[in-house]
LODO-605137 format. One line per 5 residues: for each residue z, y, x of C-alpha. Coordinates in nm, 4 decimals, always signed. Example, Ala and Ser with C-alpha at 12.3 -4.5 7.8 and 13.67 -1.06 7.14 Angstrom:
LODO-605137
+0.7800:-0.4500:+1.2300 | +0.7140:-0.1060:+1.3670
end
This chain:
LODO-605137
-0.0068:+0.0045:-0.0004 | +0.1010:+0.2515:+0.2654 | -0.2363:+0.1891:+0.4635 | -0.4364:+0.2494:+0.1426 | -0.2389:+0.5604:+0.0694
-0.2992:+0.6934:+0.4243 | -0.6711:+0.6117:+0.3861 | -0.6808:+0.8291:+0.0671 | -0.5051:+1.1069:+0.2558 | -0.7589:+1.0753:+0.5406
-1.0405:+1.1121:+0.2956 | -0.8807:+1.4333:+0.1632 | -0.8615:+1.5647:+0.5126 | -1.2335:+1.4713:+0.5618 | -1.3120:+1.6887:+0.2523
-1.2073:+2.0047:+0.4383 | -1.4911:+2.0066:+0.7106 | -1.7309:+1.8778:+0.4412 | -1.6525:+2.1849:+0.2284 | -1.7227:+2.4055:+0.5251
-2.0570:+2.2344:+0.5807 | -2.1531:+2.2680:+0.2129 | -2.0770:+2.6430:+0.2100 | -2.0301:+2.8407:-0.1114 | -2.2812:+2.6514:-0.3297
-2.1831:+2.5371:-0.6851 | -2.2366:+2.1755:-0.5593 | -1.9564:+2.2181:-0.2951 | -1.7197:+2.3118:-0.5728 | -1.8002:+2.0020:-0.7763
-1.7931:+1.7637:-0.4814 | -1.4542:+1.8972:-0.3436 | -1.2692:+1.9191:-0.6724 | -1.4243:+1.5933:-0.8015 | -1.3345:+1.3985:-0.4947
-0.9914:+1.5520:-0.4962 | -0.9387:+1.4374:-0.8480 | -1.0422:+1.0755:-0.7731 | -0.8264:+1.0584:-0.4550 | -0.5147:+1.2066:-0.6157
-0.5563:+0.9701:-0.9088 | -0.5794:+0.6734:-0.6609 | -0.2682:+0.7927:-0.4893 | -0.0863:+0.8332:-0.8192 | -0.1778:+0.4671:-0.9152
-0.0492:+0.3443:-0.5763 | +0.2768:+0.5291:-0.6258 | +0.3169:+0.3958:-0.9825 | +0.2658:+0.0369:-0.8708 | +0.5351:+0.0771:-0.5995
+0.7741:+0.2439:-0.8372 | +0.7259:-0.0272:-1.1055 | +0.7825:-0.2954:-0.8481 | +0.4292:-0.4398:-0.8571 | +0.3718:-0.3253:-0.4881
+0.6177:-0.3828:-0.2112 | +0.7627:-0.0987:-0.0106 | +0.5823:-0.0999:+0.3172 | +0.5886:+0.0768:+0.6511 | +0.3331:+0.1275:+0.9280
+0.3555:+0.2863:+1.2722 | +0.0342:+0.4487:+1.4183 | -0.0182:+0.5382:+1.7859 | -0.0172:+0.9166:+1.7166 | +0.2176:+1.2062:+1.7822
+0.4904:+1.1816:+2.0433 | +0.3952:+0.9150:+2.3005 | +0.7429:+0.7321:+2.2887 | +0.7768:+0.7666:+1.9098 | +0.4377:+0.7108:+1.7413
+0.3865:+0.8143:+1.3770 | +0.5922:+0.6236:+1.1240 | +0.4861:+0.6122:+0.7624 | +0.6521:+0.4392:+0.4683 | +0.6461:+0.4191:+0.0888
+0.9818:+0.3414:-0.0733 | +1.1008:+0.4101:-0.4294 | +1.1945:+0.7786:-0.3529 | +0.8711:+0.8736:-0.1848 | +0.6753:+0.6722:-0.4516
+0.8319:+0.8760:-0.7294 | +0.7442:+1.2126:-0.5676 | +0.4010:+1.0890:-0.4740 | +0.3481:+1.0231:-0.8432 | +0.4652:+1.3707:-0.9264
+0.2485:+1.5446:-0.6585 | -0.0658:+1.3535:-0.7339 | -0.0509:+1.3707:-1.1127 | -0.0130:+1.7467:-1.0617 | -0.2967:+1.7461:-0.8041
-0.5259:+1.5494:-1.0304 | -0.4657:+1.7932:-1.3294 | -0.5202:+2.0966:-1.1014 | -0.8409:+1.9375:-0.9618 | -0.9730:+1.8622:-1.3008
-0.8904:+2.2245:-1.4247 | -1.0571:+2.3575:-1.1095 | -1.3876:+2.1854:-1.1837 | -1.4236:+2.4452:-1.4624 | -1.2057:+2.7303:-1.3361
-1.3656:+2.7139:-0.9943 | -1.6954:+2.8547:-1.1305 | -1.5124:+3.1907:-1.1761 | -1.4167:+3.2135:-0.8099 | -1.5974:+3.4971:-0.6238
-1.5444:+3.3511:-0.2706 | -1.5006:+2.9712:-0.3158 | -1.5741:+2.9258:+0.0639 | -1.2273:+3.0751:+0.1276 | -1.0618:+2.8162:-0.1090
-1.2481:+2.4910:-0.0887 | -1.1745:+2.3908:+0.2798 | -0.8021:+2.4457:+0.2406 | -0.7516:+2.2910:-0.0990 | -0.7912:+1.9243:-0.0020
-0.6030:+1.9843:+0.3191 | -0.3223:+2.1263:+0.1291 | -0.3078:+1.8218:-0.1012 | -0.3207:+1.5939:+0.2134 | -0.0310:+1.7918:+0.3827
+0.2004:+1.7361:+0.0757 | +0.1159:+1.3698:+0.0644 | +0.1849:+1.3222:+0.4378 | +0.5237:+1.4908:+0.4071 | +0.6167:+1.2248:+0.1424
+0.4797:+0.9372:+0.3493 | +0.6387:+1.0343:+0.6832 | +0.9177:+0.8270:+0.8107 | +0.9986:+1.0200:+1.1311 | +1.0892:+1.3797:+1.1904
+0.7879:+1.4676:+1.4022 | +0.5382:+1.3516:+1.1376 | +0.7463:+1.5134:+0.8593 | +0.7574:+1.8576:+1.0386 | +0.3891:+1.8486:+1.1382
+0.2874:+1.7762:+0.7821 | +0.5318:+2.0305:+0.6544 | +0.3560:+2.3036:+0.8721 | +0.0129:+2.1756:+0.7498 | +0.1295:+2.2195:+0.3877
+0.2642:+2.5677:+0.4666 | -0.0273:+2.6955:+0.6589 | -0.2970:+2.5676:+0.4202 | -0.1138:+2.7093:+0.1295 | -0.0697:+3.0403:+0.3104
-0.4564:+3.0462:+0.3534 | -0.4882:+2.9913:-0.0162 | -0.2536:+3.2748:-0.0999 | -0.4651:+3.5233:+0.0884 | -0.7852:+3.3819:-0.0432
-0.8332:+3.7056:-0.2396 | -0.7652:+3.9064:+0.0790 | -0.9259:+4.2300:-0.0332 | -0.6221:+4.3052:-0.2611 | -0.3425:+4.4653:-0.0409
-0.0595:+4.3159:-0.2403 | -0.2067:+3.9643:-0.1693 | -0.1909:+4.0298:+0.2033 | +0.1666:+4.1423:+0.1757 | +0.2500:+3.8311:-0.0265
+0.0907:+3.6201:+0.2501 | +0.2826:+3.8017:+0.5220 | +0.6156:+3.7455:+0.3452 | +0.5270:+3.3823:+0.2611 | +0.4340:+3.3125:+0.6356
+0.7694:+3.4575:+0.7458 | +0.9695:+3.2555:+0.4991 | +0.7793:+2.9419:+0.5708 | +0.8400:+2.9855:+0.9497 | +1.2123:+3.0367:+0.8680
+1.2239:+2.7217:+0.6636 | +1.0468:+2.5095:+0.9277 | +1.2907:+2.6388:+1.1951 | +1.5873:+2.5332:+0.9784 | +1.4425:+2.1898:+0.9358
+1.3600:+2.1561:+1.3033 | +1.7357:+2.2321:+1.3772 | +1.8409:+1.9837:+1.1061 | +1.6426:+1.6962:+1.2614 | +1.7535:+1.7970:+1.6034
+2.1146:+1.7579:+1.4989 | +2.0451:+1.4340:+1.3177 | +1.8686:+1.2811:+1.6185 | +2.1475:+1.3985:+1.8612 | +2.1013:+1.3133:+2.2259
+1.9269:+0.9830:+2.1649 | +1.5909:+1.1535:+2.0932 | +1.5189:+0.8901:+1.8332 | +1.3423:+1.0767:+1.5551 | +1.2410:+0.7868:+1.3249
+1.4303:+0.7848:+0.9876 | +1.5612:+0.4214:+1.0340 | +1.7392:+0.5188:+1.3487 | +1.8751:+0.8468:+1.2078 | +1.9936:+0.6711:+0.9066
+2.1967:+0.4246:+1.1060 | +2.3434:+0.6910:+1.3366 | +2.6174:+0.8261:+1.0954 | +2.6816:+1.1766:+1.2321 | +3.0329:+1.3269:+1.2626
+3.1739:+1.5255:+0.9655 | +3.1087:+1.8583:+1.1375 | +2.7460:+1.7738:+1.2282 | +2.6923:+1.6386:+0.8751 | +2.8248:+1.9631:+0.7235
+2.5958:+2.1730:+0.9478 | +2.3030:+1.9475:+0.8472 | +2.3737:+2.0146:+0.4756 | +2.3715:+2.3910:+0.5290 | +2.0539:+2.3826:+0.7368
+1.8837:+2.1584:+0.4883 | +1.9803:+2.3919:+0.2006 | +1.8255:+2.6807:+0.3938 | +1.5171:+2.4929:+0.5093 | +1.4300:+2.3122:+0.1864
+1.5794:+2.5779:-0.0325 | +1.3518:+2.8393:+0.1128 | +1.0461:+2.6376:+0.0263 | +1.1883:+2.5477:-0.3166 | +1.2684:+2.9152:-0.4086
+1.6460:+2.9005:-0.4342 | +1.8162:+3.2323:-0.4739 | +1.8601:+3.4169:-0.2347 | +1.5706:+3.2544:-0.0413 | +1.3146:+3.3169:-0.3252
+1.1668:+3.6418:-0.2047 | +0.8299:+3.4995:-0.1250 | +0.7864:+3.2893:-0.4356 | +0.7201:+3.5724:-0.7010 | +0.4765:+3.7275:-0.4530
+0.2765:+3.4320:-0.3323 | +0.2380:+3.2235:-0.6602 | +0.0651:+3.5003:-0.8559 | -0.1533:+3.5959:-0.5596 | -0.3112:+3.2590:-0.5251
-0.5940:+3.1266:-0.7516 | -0.4542:+2.9903:-1.0762 | -0.5115:+2.6128:-0.9940 | -0.3436:+2.6772:-0.6575 | -0.0606:+2.8572:-0.8275
-0.0074:+2.5622:-1.0440 | +0.0124:+2.3378:-0.7410 | +0.2478:+2.5716:-0.5544 | +0.4835:+2.6210:-0.8495 | +0.4591:+2.2792:-1.0163
+0.4129:+2.0589:-0.7106 | +0.4964:+2.2068:-0.3755 | +0.8467:+2.3084:-0.4855 | +0.9013:+1.9391:-0.5544 | +0.8095:+1.8474:-0.1949
+1.0971:+2.0748:-0.0975 | +1.3316:+1.9025:-0.3399 | +1.2219:+1.5639:-0.1846 | +1.2973:+1.6985:+0.1634 | +1.6508:+1.8060:+0.0570
+1.7118:+1.4614:-0.1169 | +1.5751:+1.2699:+0.1766 | +1.7968:+1.4417:+0.4244 | +2.1233:+1.4942:+0.2307 | +2.1271:+1.1818:+0.0085
+1.9470:+0.9334:+0.2433 | +1.9707:+1.0210:+0.6153 | +2.3174:+1.1904:+0.6563 | +2.5247:+0.9253:+0.4911 | +2.8126:+0.9401:+0.2479
+2.8776:+1.2922:+0.1178 | +3.2090:+1.4876:+0.1219 | +3.3195:+1.6146:-0.2225 | +3.2825:+1.9785:-0.1260 | +2.9113:+1.9430:-0.0339
+2.8442:+1.9835:-0.4001 | +2.9957:+2.3206:-0.4294 | +2.7354:+2.5299:-0.2389 | +2.4563:+2.3288:-0.4086 | +2.6091:+2.3897:-0.7520
+2.6558:+2.7590:-0.6775 | +2.3024:+2.8202:-0.5498 | +2.1618:+2.6136:-0.8340 | +2.3503:+2.8017:-1.1050 | +2.2654:+3.1487:-0.9468
+1.9063:+3.0510:-0.9311 | +1.8916:+2.9362:-1.2843 | +2.0376:+3.2575:-1.4241 | +1.8711:+3.5096:-1.1858 | +1.5377:+3.3369:-1.2095
+1.5167:+3.3619:-1.5879 | +1.6543:+3.7187:-1.5859 | +1.3875:+3.8230:-1.3347 | +1.1233:+3.6405:-1.5562 | +1.2243:+3.8421:-1.8599
+1.1756:+4.1750:-1.6960 | +0.8174:+4.1031:-1.5712 | +0.4955:+4.2200:-1.7374 | +0.2636:+4.0110:-1.5155 | +0.1990:+3.6750:-1.6789
+0.1815:+3.4765:-1.3485 | +0.4860:+3.6472:-1.2054 | +0.6807:+3.5497:-1.5192 | +0.5899:+3.1901:-1.4572 | +0.6761:+3.2193:-1.0770
+1.0267:+3.3517:-1.1588 | +1.0658:+3.0843:-1.4194 | +1.0081:+2.8235:-1.1370 | +1.3123:+2.9665:-0.9674 | +1.5129:+2.9027:-1.2881
+1.3969:+2.5404:-1.3203 | +1.4539:+2.4698:-0.9482 | +1.8038:+2.5905:-1.0025 | +1.8584:+2.3362:-1.2897 | +1.7294:+2.0605:-1.0605
+1.9711:+2.1692:-0.7796 | +2.2630:+2.1801:-1.0337 | +2.1974:+1.8171:-1.1269 | +2.1708:+1.7255:-0.7644 | +2.5012:+1.9016:-0.6951
+2.6676:+1.6976:-0.9710 | +2.5232:+1.3806:-0.8303 | +2.6734:+1.4710:-0.4896 | +3.0116:+1.5396:-0.6487 | +3.0196:+1.2146:-0.8446
+2.8890:+1.0160:-0.5544 | +3.1530:+1.1514:-0.3253 | +3.4240:+1.0411:-0.5693 | +3.2585:+0.6923:-0.6128 | +3.1811:+0.7674:-0.9882
+2.8573:+0.5689:-0.9592 | +2.7514:+0.5705:-1.3238 | +2.7981:+0.9479:-1.3529 | +2.6097:+1.0028:-1.0233 | +2.3199:+0.7955:-1.1514
+2.3193:+0.9995:-1.4706 | +2.3172:+1.3369:-1.2820 | +2.0521:+1.2118:-1.0287 | +1.8318:+1.0851:-1.3140 | +1.8553:+1.4132:-1.4901
+1.7439:+1.5844:-1.1644 | +1.4461:+1.3506:-1.1087 | +1.3407:+1.3696:-1.4737 | +1.3450:+1.7495:-1.4723 | +1.1465:+1.7434:-1.1465
+0.8819:+1.5328:-1.3348 | +0.8933:+1.7480:-1.6490 | +0.8751:+2.0782:-1.4655 | +0.5647:+1.9550:-1.2756 | +0.3952:+1.8861:-1.6131
+0.4795:+2.1967:-1.8113 | +0.4622:+2.4518:-1.5208 | +0.1222:+2.3079:-1.4205 | +0.0100:+2.3414:-1.7814 | +0.1369:+2.6958:-1.8200
-0.0250:+2.8091:-1.4914 | -0.3497:+2.6496:-1.6054 | -0.3134:+2.8492:-1.9410 | -0.2521:+3.1674:-1.7441 | -0.5654:+3.0873:-1.5423
-0.7682:+3.0343:-1.8613 | -0.6362:+3.3737:-2.0004 | -0.7222:+3.5412:-1.6655 | -1.0745:+3.3988:-1.6573 | -1.1395:+3.4986:-2.0165
-0.9878:+3.8603:-1.9982 | -0.9500:+3.9454:-1.6305 | -0.5966:+4.0510:-1.7128 | -0.2575:+3.9321:-1.6211 | -0.0634:+4.2253:-1.7707
+0.1030:+4.1161:-2.0933 | +0.0633:+4.4718:-2.2341 | -0.3179:+4.4372:-2.2187 | -0.3396:+4.1064:-2.3905 | -0.2581:+4.0023:-2.7585
-0.4317:+3.8321:-3.0404 | -0.5735:+3.5581:-2.8163 | -0.4781:+3.2917:-3.0678 | -0.7938:+3.3839:-3.2611 | -1.0269:+3.3986:-2.9714
-0.8788:+3.1049:-2.7620 | -0.7187:+2.8803:-3.0282 | -0.7209:+2.5620:-2.8056 | -0.5659:+2.7421:-2.5154 | -0.3113:+2.8980:-2.7435
-0.2166:+2.5535:-2.8774 | -0.1623:+2.3817:-2.5402 | +0.0253:+2.6906:-2.4029 | +0.2509:+2.6753:-2.7084 | +0.3292:+2.3283:-2.6228
+0.4072:+2.4209:-2.2628 | +0.6200:+2.7156:-2.3713 | +0.8103:+2.4928:-2.6137 | +0.8703:+2.2249:-2.3469 | +0.9869:+2.4777:-2.0768
+1.2251:+2.6353:-2.3344 | +1.3985:+2.2918:-2.3670 | +1.3269:+2.2648:-2.7329 | +1.2998:+1.9115:-2.8993 | +1.1111:+1.6985:-2.9249
+0.9350:+1.7927:-2.5959 | +1.0373:+1.6675:-2.2506 | +1.2173:+1.9795:-2.1217 | +1.4922:+1.9122:-2.3738 | +1.5549:+1.5688:-2.2548
+1.6240:+1.6431:-1.8888 | +1.8421:+1.9417:-1.9534 | +2.0339:+1.7454:-2.2208 | +2.0955:+1.4781:-1.9554 | +2.2107:+1.7433:-1.7217
+2.4604:+1.8753:-1.9800 | +2.5752:+1.5159:-2.0470 | +2.6573:+1.4884:-1.6683 | +2.8429:+1.8236:-1.6917 | +3.0568:+1.6950:-1.9738
+3.1814:+1.4111:-1.7379 | +3.3223:+1.6671:-1.4935 | +3.6821:+1.6524:-1.6258 | +3.7036:+1.3036:-1.4788 | +3.6503:+1.4466:-1.1263
+3.9766:+1.4386:-0.9269 | +3.8989:+1.7578:-0.7266 | +4.0457:+2.0725:-0.8953 | +3.7885:+2.2920:-0.7325 | +3.5078:+2.1008:-0.9000
+3.7118:+2.0746:-1.2388 | +3.7043:+2.4600:-1.2457 | +3.3653:+2.5130:-1.1094 | +3.1512:+2.2751:-1.2973 | +3.2364:+2.4061:-1.6534
+3.1432:+2.7632:-1.5227 | +2.8087:+2.6270:-1.3957 | +2.7550:+2.4620:-1.7343 | +2.8067:+2.7916:-1.9022 | +2.5561:+2.9636:-1.6771
+2.3138:+2.6760:-1.7418 | +2.3445:+2.7279:-2.1138 | +2.2949:+3.1008:-2.0802 | +1.9760:+3.0401:-1.8703 | +1.8469:+2.7902:-2.1384
+1.8944:+3.0541:-2.4084 | +1.7257:+3.3266:-2.2023 | +1.4403:+3.0957:-2.1161 | +1.3612:+3.0405:-2.4843 | +1.3585:+3.4212:-2.5325
+1.1330:+3.4639:-2.2309 | +0.8675:+3.2270:-2.3599 | +0.8906:+3.3564:-2.7142 | +0.8042:+3.6966:-2.5521 | +0.5234:+3.5515:-2.3418
+0.3529:+3.3584:-2.6288 | +0.4159:+3.6299:-2.8811 | +0.2769:+3.9233:-2.6800 | -0.0141:+3.7351:-2.5226 | -0.1446:+3.5275:-2.8216
-0.0014:+3.6880:-3.1391 | -0.0549:+4.0275:-3.3019 | -0.3599:+4.2445:-3.2344 | -0.5540:+4.2738:-2.9040 | -0.4208:+4.5466:-2.6975
-0.7385:+4.6030:-2.4802 | -1.1147:+4.5705:-2.4892 | -1.0786:+4.2635:-2.2534 | -0.8600:+4.0857:-2.5096 | -1.1171:+4.1685:-2.7899
-1.3970:+4.0183:-2.5863 | -1.2063:+3.7058:-2.4781 | -1.3631:+3.3591:-2.5333 | -1.2349:+3.0038:-2.5175 | -1.2245:+2.8338:-2.1758
-1.4454:+2.5468:-2.0549 | -1.4146:+2.1912:-2.1481 | -1.2849:+2.0659:-1.8025 | -1.0031:+2.3209:-1.8084 | -0.9188:+2.2248:-2.1613
-0.9121:+1.8537:-2.0685 | -0.6650:+1.9161:-1.7952 | -0.4440:+2.1158:-2.0159 | -0.4617:+1.8705:-2.3043 | -0.3645:+1.5812:-2.0644
-0.0607:+1.7692:-1.9366 | +0.0399:+1.8648:-2.2974 | +0.0091:+1.4987:-2.4041 | +0.2269:+1.3907:-2.1107 | +0.4957:+1.6533:-2.2136
+0.4828:+1.5159:-2.5691 | +0.5065:+1.1442:-2.4651 | +0.7889:+1.2022:-2.2149 | +0.9767:+1.3970:-2.4852 | +0.9559:+1.1412:-2.7575
+0.9830:+0.8248:-2.5399 | +1.2251:+0.9333:-2.2692 | +1.3759:+0.5904:-2.2382 | +1.0610:+0.4566:-2.0748 | +1.0599:+0.7267:-1.8105
+1.4374:+0.6777:-1.7510 | +1.3902:+0.3202:-1.6833 | +1.1042:+0.3952:-1.4522 | +1.3365:+0.6046:-1.2447 | +1.5874:+0.3214:-1.2144
+1.4595:+0.1984:-0.8633 | +1.4918:+0.5516:-0.7235 | +1.8419:+0.5972:-0.8554 | +1.9438:+0.2496:-0.7347 | +1.8120:+0.3329:-0.3760
+1.9737:+0.6751:-0.3451 | +2.3041:+0.6609:-0.5317 | +2.3475:+0.2829:-0.5342 | +2.3633:+0.2420:-0.9129 | +2.0986:+0.2867:-1.1893
+2.1513:+0.4274:-1.5266 | +2.1911:+0.1562:-1.8077 | +1.8551:+0.0202:-1.9144 | +1.7214:+0.2267:-2.2062 | +1.4262:+0.0107:-2.3016
+1.6317:-0.2459:-2.4881 | +1.8217:+0.0021:-2.7140 | +1.7140:-0.0101:-3.0812 | +1.4897:+0.2525:-3.2251 | +1.3934:+0.3737:-2.8752
+1.7072:+0.5810:-2.8520 | +1.8624:+0.6847:-2.5248 | +2.2236:+0.6345:-2.4560 | +2.3082:+0.7883:-2.1118 | +2.6832:+0.6975:-2.1150
+2.8101:+0.5172:-2.4314 | +2.6816:+0.5265:-2.7849 | +3.0176:+0.6482:-2.9144 | +2.9839:+0.9622:-2.6942 | +2.6150:+1.0610:-2.7174
+2.2745:+0.9290:-2.7955 | +1.9269:+1.0897:-2.8638 | +1.6121:+0.9679:-3.0222 | +1.3092:+1.1771:-2.9570 | +1.0936:+0.9819:-3.1916
+1.3170:+1.0248:-3.4790 | +1.3462:+1.3930:-3.4083 | +0.9698:+1.4320:-3.3999 | +0.9376:+1.2337:-3.7273 | +1.2049:+1.4469:-3.8940
+1.0447:+1.7741:-3.7801 | +0.6969:+1.6687:-3.8838 | +0.8090:+1.5510:-4.2292 | +1.0290:+1.8586:-4.2898 | +0.7412:+2.0903:-4.1856
+0.4945:+1.9101:-4.4153 | +0.7371:+1.9157:-4.7028 | +0.8251:+2.2757:-4.6472 | +0.4636:+2.3741:-4.6339 | +0.3823:+2.1831:-4.9424
+0.6803:+2.3320:-5.1354 | +0.5780:+2.6854:-5.0419 | +0.2274:+2.6466:-5.1480 | +0.3022:+2.4552:-5.4631 | +0.6209:+2.6308:-5.5798
+0.6027:+2.9954:-5.4461 | +0.4818:+3.2723:-5.6777 | +0.1093:+3.2950:-5.7233 | +0.1359:+3.6768:-5.7154 | +0.0781:+3.7028:-5.3408
-0.0808:+4.0046:-5.1859 | -0.2401:+3.9689:-4.8437 | -0.2537:+4.2861:-4.6224 | -0.2261:+4.4070:-4.2651 | +0.0956:+4.3326:-4.0813
+0.3610:+4.6045:-4.1263 | +0.3264:+4.8775:-3.8597 | +0.6778:+5.0167:-3.8500 | +0.5806:+5.2678:-4.1183 | +0.2837:+5.4168:-3.9409
-0.0300:+5.4576:-4.1547 | -0.2471:+5.3499:-3.8533 | -0.1564:+4.9958:-3.7838 | -0.3130:+5.0054:-3.4347 | -0.2126:+4.7848:-3.1345
+0.0120:+5.0696:-2.9933 | +0.2470:+5.0319:-3.2990 | +0.3091:+4.6667:-3.2106 | +0.6187:+4.5265:-3.0427 | +0.5240:+4.5312:-2.6681
+0.6494:+4.3114:-2.3806 | +0.8803:+4.5926:-2.2543 | +1.0306:+4.6567:-2.5921 | +1.0886:+4.2767:-2.6373 | +1.2795:+4.2796:-2.3045
+1.4693:+4.6006:-2.3700 | +1.7876:+4.4684:-2.5359 | +1.8318:+4.2097:-2.2630 | +1.7527:+4.4667:-1.9865 | +2.0178:+4.7021:-2.1287
+2.2749:+4.4154:-2.1346 | +2.2097:+4.2616:-1.7893 | +1.9647:+4.5007:-1.6158 | +2.2104:+4.7953:-1.5361 | +2.4590:+4.5620:-1.3591
+2.2158:+4.3138:-1.1964 | +1.8897:+4.5084:-1.1353 | +2.0270:+4.8613:-1.1130 | +1.7836:+4.9423:-1.4096 | +1.7152:+5.3040:-1.4730
+1.5272:+5.4435:-1.7877 | +1.3767:+5.7910:-1.7521 | +1.2196:+5.9625:-2.0632 | +0.9656:+6.2495:-2.0416 | +0.9185:+6.4425:-2.3567
+0.6333:+6.6961:-2.3681 | +0.7247:+7.0582:-2.4729 | +0.6751:+7.1565:-2.8353 | +0.3065:+7.2011:-2.9250 | +0.1855:+6.9824:-2.6340
-0.0384:+6.6926:-2.7183 | +0.0673:+6.4974:-2.4029 | +0.2347:+6.1580:-2.4860 | +0.5905:+6.1006:-2.4400 | +0.6727:+5.8559:-2.1572
+0.9531:+5.6129:-2.0793 | +0.9657:+5.4987:-1.7200 | +1.1846:+5.1907:-1.6235 | +1.2748:+5.1200:-1.2643 | +1.4247:+4.7935:-1.1556
+1.5687:+4.6909:-0.8063 | +1.5857:+4.3441:-0.6636 | +1.9541:+4.3286:-0.5450 | +1.8774:+4.0313:-0.3136 | +1.5987:+4.2150:-0.1441
+1.7961:+4.5330:-0.1030 | +2.1056:+4.3536:+0.0264 | +1.9546:+4.0873:+0.2465 | +1.5861:+4.1379:+0.3372 | +1.5569:+4.5174:+0.3569
+1.8348:+4.5571:+0.6222 | +1.6723:+4.2780:+0.8269 | +1.3333:+4.4435:+0.7993 | +1.4904:+4.7718:+0.8991 | +1.6625:+4.6230:+1.2057
+1.3410:+4.4352:+1.3159 | +1.1434:+4.7691:+1.2861 | +1.4127:+4.9584:+1.4738 | +1.4233:+4.6920:+1.7541 | +1.0481:+4.6693:+1.7669
+1.0217:+5.0456:+1.8131 | +1.2747:+5.0434:+2.1038 | +1.1150:+4.7490:+2.2717 | +0.7750:+4.9022:+2.2340 | +0.8743:+5.1288:+2.5244
+0.8661:+4.8300:+2.7613 | +0.4864:+4.8172:+2.7513 | +0.4677:+5.1679:+2.9133 | +0.6835:+5.1011:+3.2207 | +0.5514:+5.1542:+3.5650
+0.4954:+4.8545:+3.8135 | +0.8170:+4.9525:+4.0099 | +1.0239:+4.9464:+3.6886 | +0.8745:+4.6170:+3.5754 | +0.9684:+4.4630:+3.9119
+1.3186:+4.6132:+3.8929 | +1.3515:+4.4601:+3.5388 | +1.2476:+4.1220:+3.6636 | +1.4818:+4.1371:+3.9608 | +1.7681:+4.2350:+3.7396
+1.7039:+3.9497:+3.4938 | +1.6876:+3.7029:+3.7749 | +2.0214:+3.8224:+3.9232 | +2.1797:+3.8040:+3.5727 | +2.0535:+3.4476:+3.5211
+2.1876:+3.3361:+3.8631 | +2.5275:+3.4938:+3.7793 | +2.5390:+3.3031:+3.4480 | +2.4578:+2.9670:+3.6268 | +2.7197:+3.0338:+3.8986
+2.9873:+3.1228:+3.6410 | +2.8981:+2.8417:+3.3883 | +3.1495:+2.5636:+3.4190
end
């Protein structure tokens, strides 16, 4: 299996020079995206076979890389699950790109990097030694950076690429230090040797912090999220779908592989920084999303929220595992994995929907959309499914994974550590707040973009997207639906991963009557997605029937109410800013230093009144701006060195040499 998977990855890498040779022709787009679709589907099938136990876990060592190490590759249950997530997302994005790619102005800047990006993510998951892992991580980072600046003529995209490159370099440095500590003085960088080494308590704690910084910066955890809302909107939409729905999952895999698999048994306090960062990311991410007008930036910030939910569940799994509460650890870990899978589906779907809207209107500003449900009815339908799923509303899949996370939180009173007893309920409250705000956020997105009247000429002239793009979105929407009404099948599919990582699977759900899921015990909680779906469908049909049959026949149809204005134009509609205003006034002043400035024209003037809202990113102001200012200050001072005379250069070198010799002489 691993050899076949590597052959598929090699074929993806071969597509990169082929795309350069084919140039910017329409045939190049079809060949690259079509071949990427087939290869990612093949990789997804391999991963599914390993996960379901029909293919054995296998390893291979190739004579590549470091001469004394070689390149180790392996597929086990953990890597198989993430391979399935990454390649399902890759296949959907490639199918979408078969239609969406026709709108690209410069396909030659995207096509060579797209398959290489997919290959880089796959190699990270297949790598079984630190060298291969880090090289593949860099390939993934550099190819995605090239895709972020594909539309390089827009200055904000270049800034996004610069910030992304800095944060990617920081993350790789942290992971390099992580593996350096894990390998110790032996220099054995293969995962089997690292796993058997059992580092000391202090080293293990340092590894946890470095892994949080390294993987967390790629995943978008607050406060390491600065690059994510800049880079994801800058990239082409099918690449944004991959970066947001898929690449962040590679970062989650890296964290799980290091902290749950390579380091050894966790200490109970390890869960506290993970829970704190996860909860902060969940709340801050959705609050950021609610304040945005750019459709793709809303989705990017929403990814931060969902990554926070995943890390909350992982923090719970660490806490339960440290206290030998195996069943609870299995529940929390399953919730994390299921949310990883679910988020890859609905975030991929929503970014594809944003791409369809962008291709049809050329607009990402919510204030310039509106009424698209009449012009793009199929896109509106699938985006509605994605919005419902990400808002964690039953019977779709987002509800199930968040419900499982809350079930794990409800087990926290059994934890013996008082710190966790106090902390976990607070984290649960923040998670509940983020879930409510997420529903408000996506009601705002769908209502402003697809309902009401068009707010611009571009929205008036919009048309339905192409069949390939619709096929990709329908496939993702169908998976969201199936995972929501039959979650037991997916939970049972995750059992090998949970068994491998926490040593205990969740109880088998497939044998429970009526396809219910019972995460702990039937007396405490159970859920049946199929029955909820049937109830909602029957209720809706009966309600509609009753309204049409029993309501008064004296119905008058007219234009929607326009706040009392005689001219019911688009300007009288509820806007994205007005929708966010109540929440901004509650949270914005404290968290975002929000300021509202009104400008009223003098009496008799026909100039419009204006309301200007300014928001500040507290994390950027407190963390990144001082660092940037210090670097600029130091660079300005060091810049003087390039204007020294030869005599001063020689004096400087002599002084440095004397200083080094003194250090060596004094060093014990």
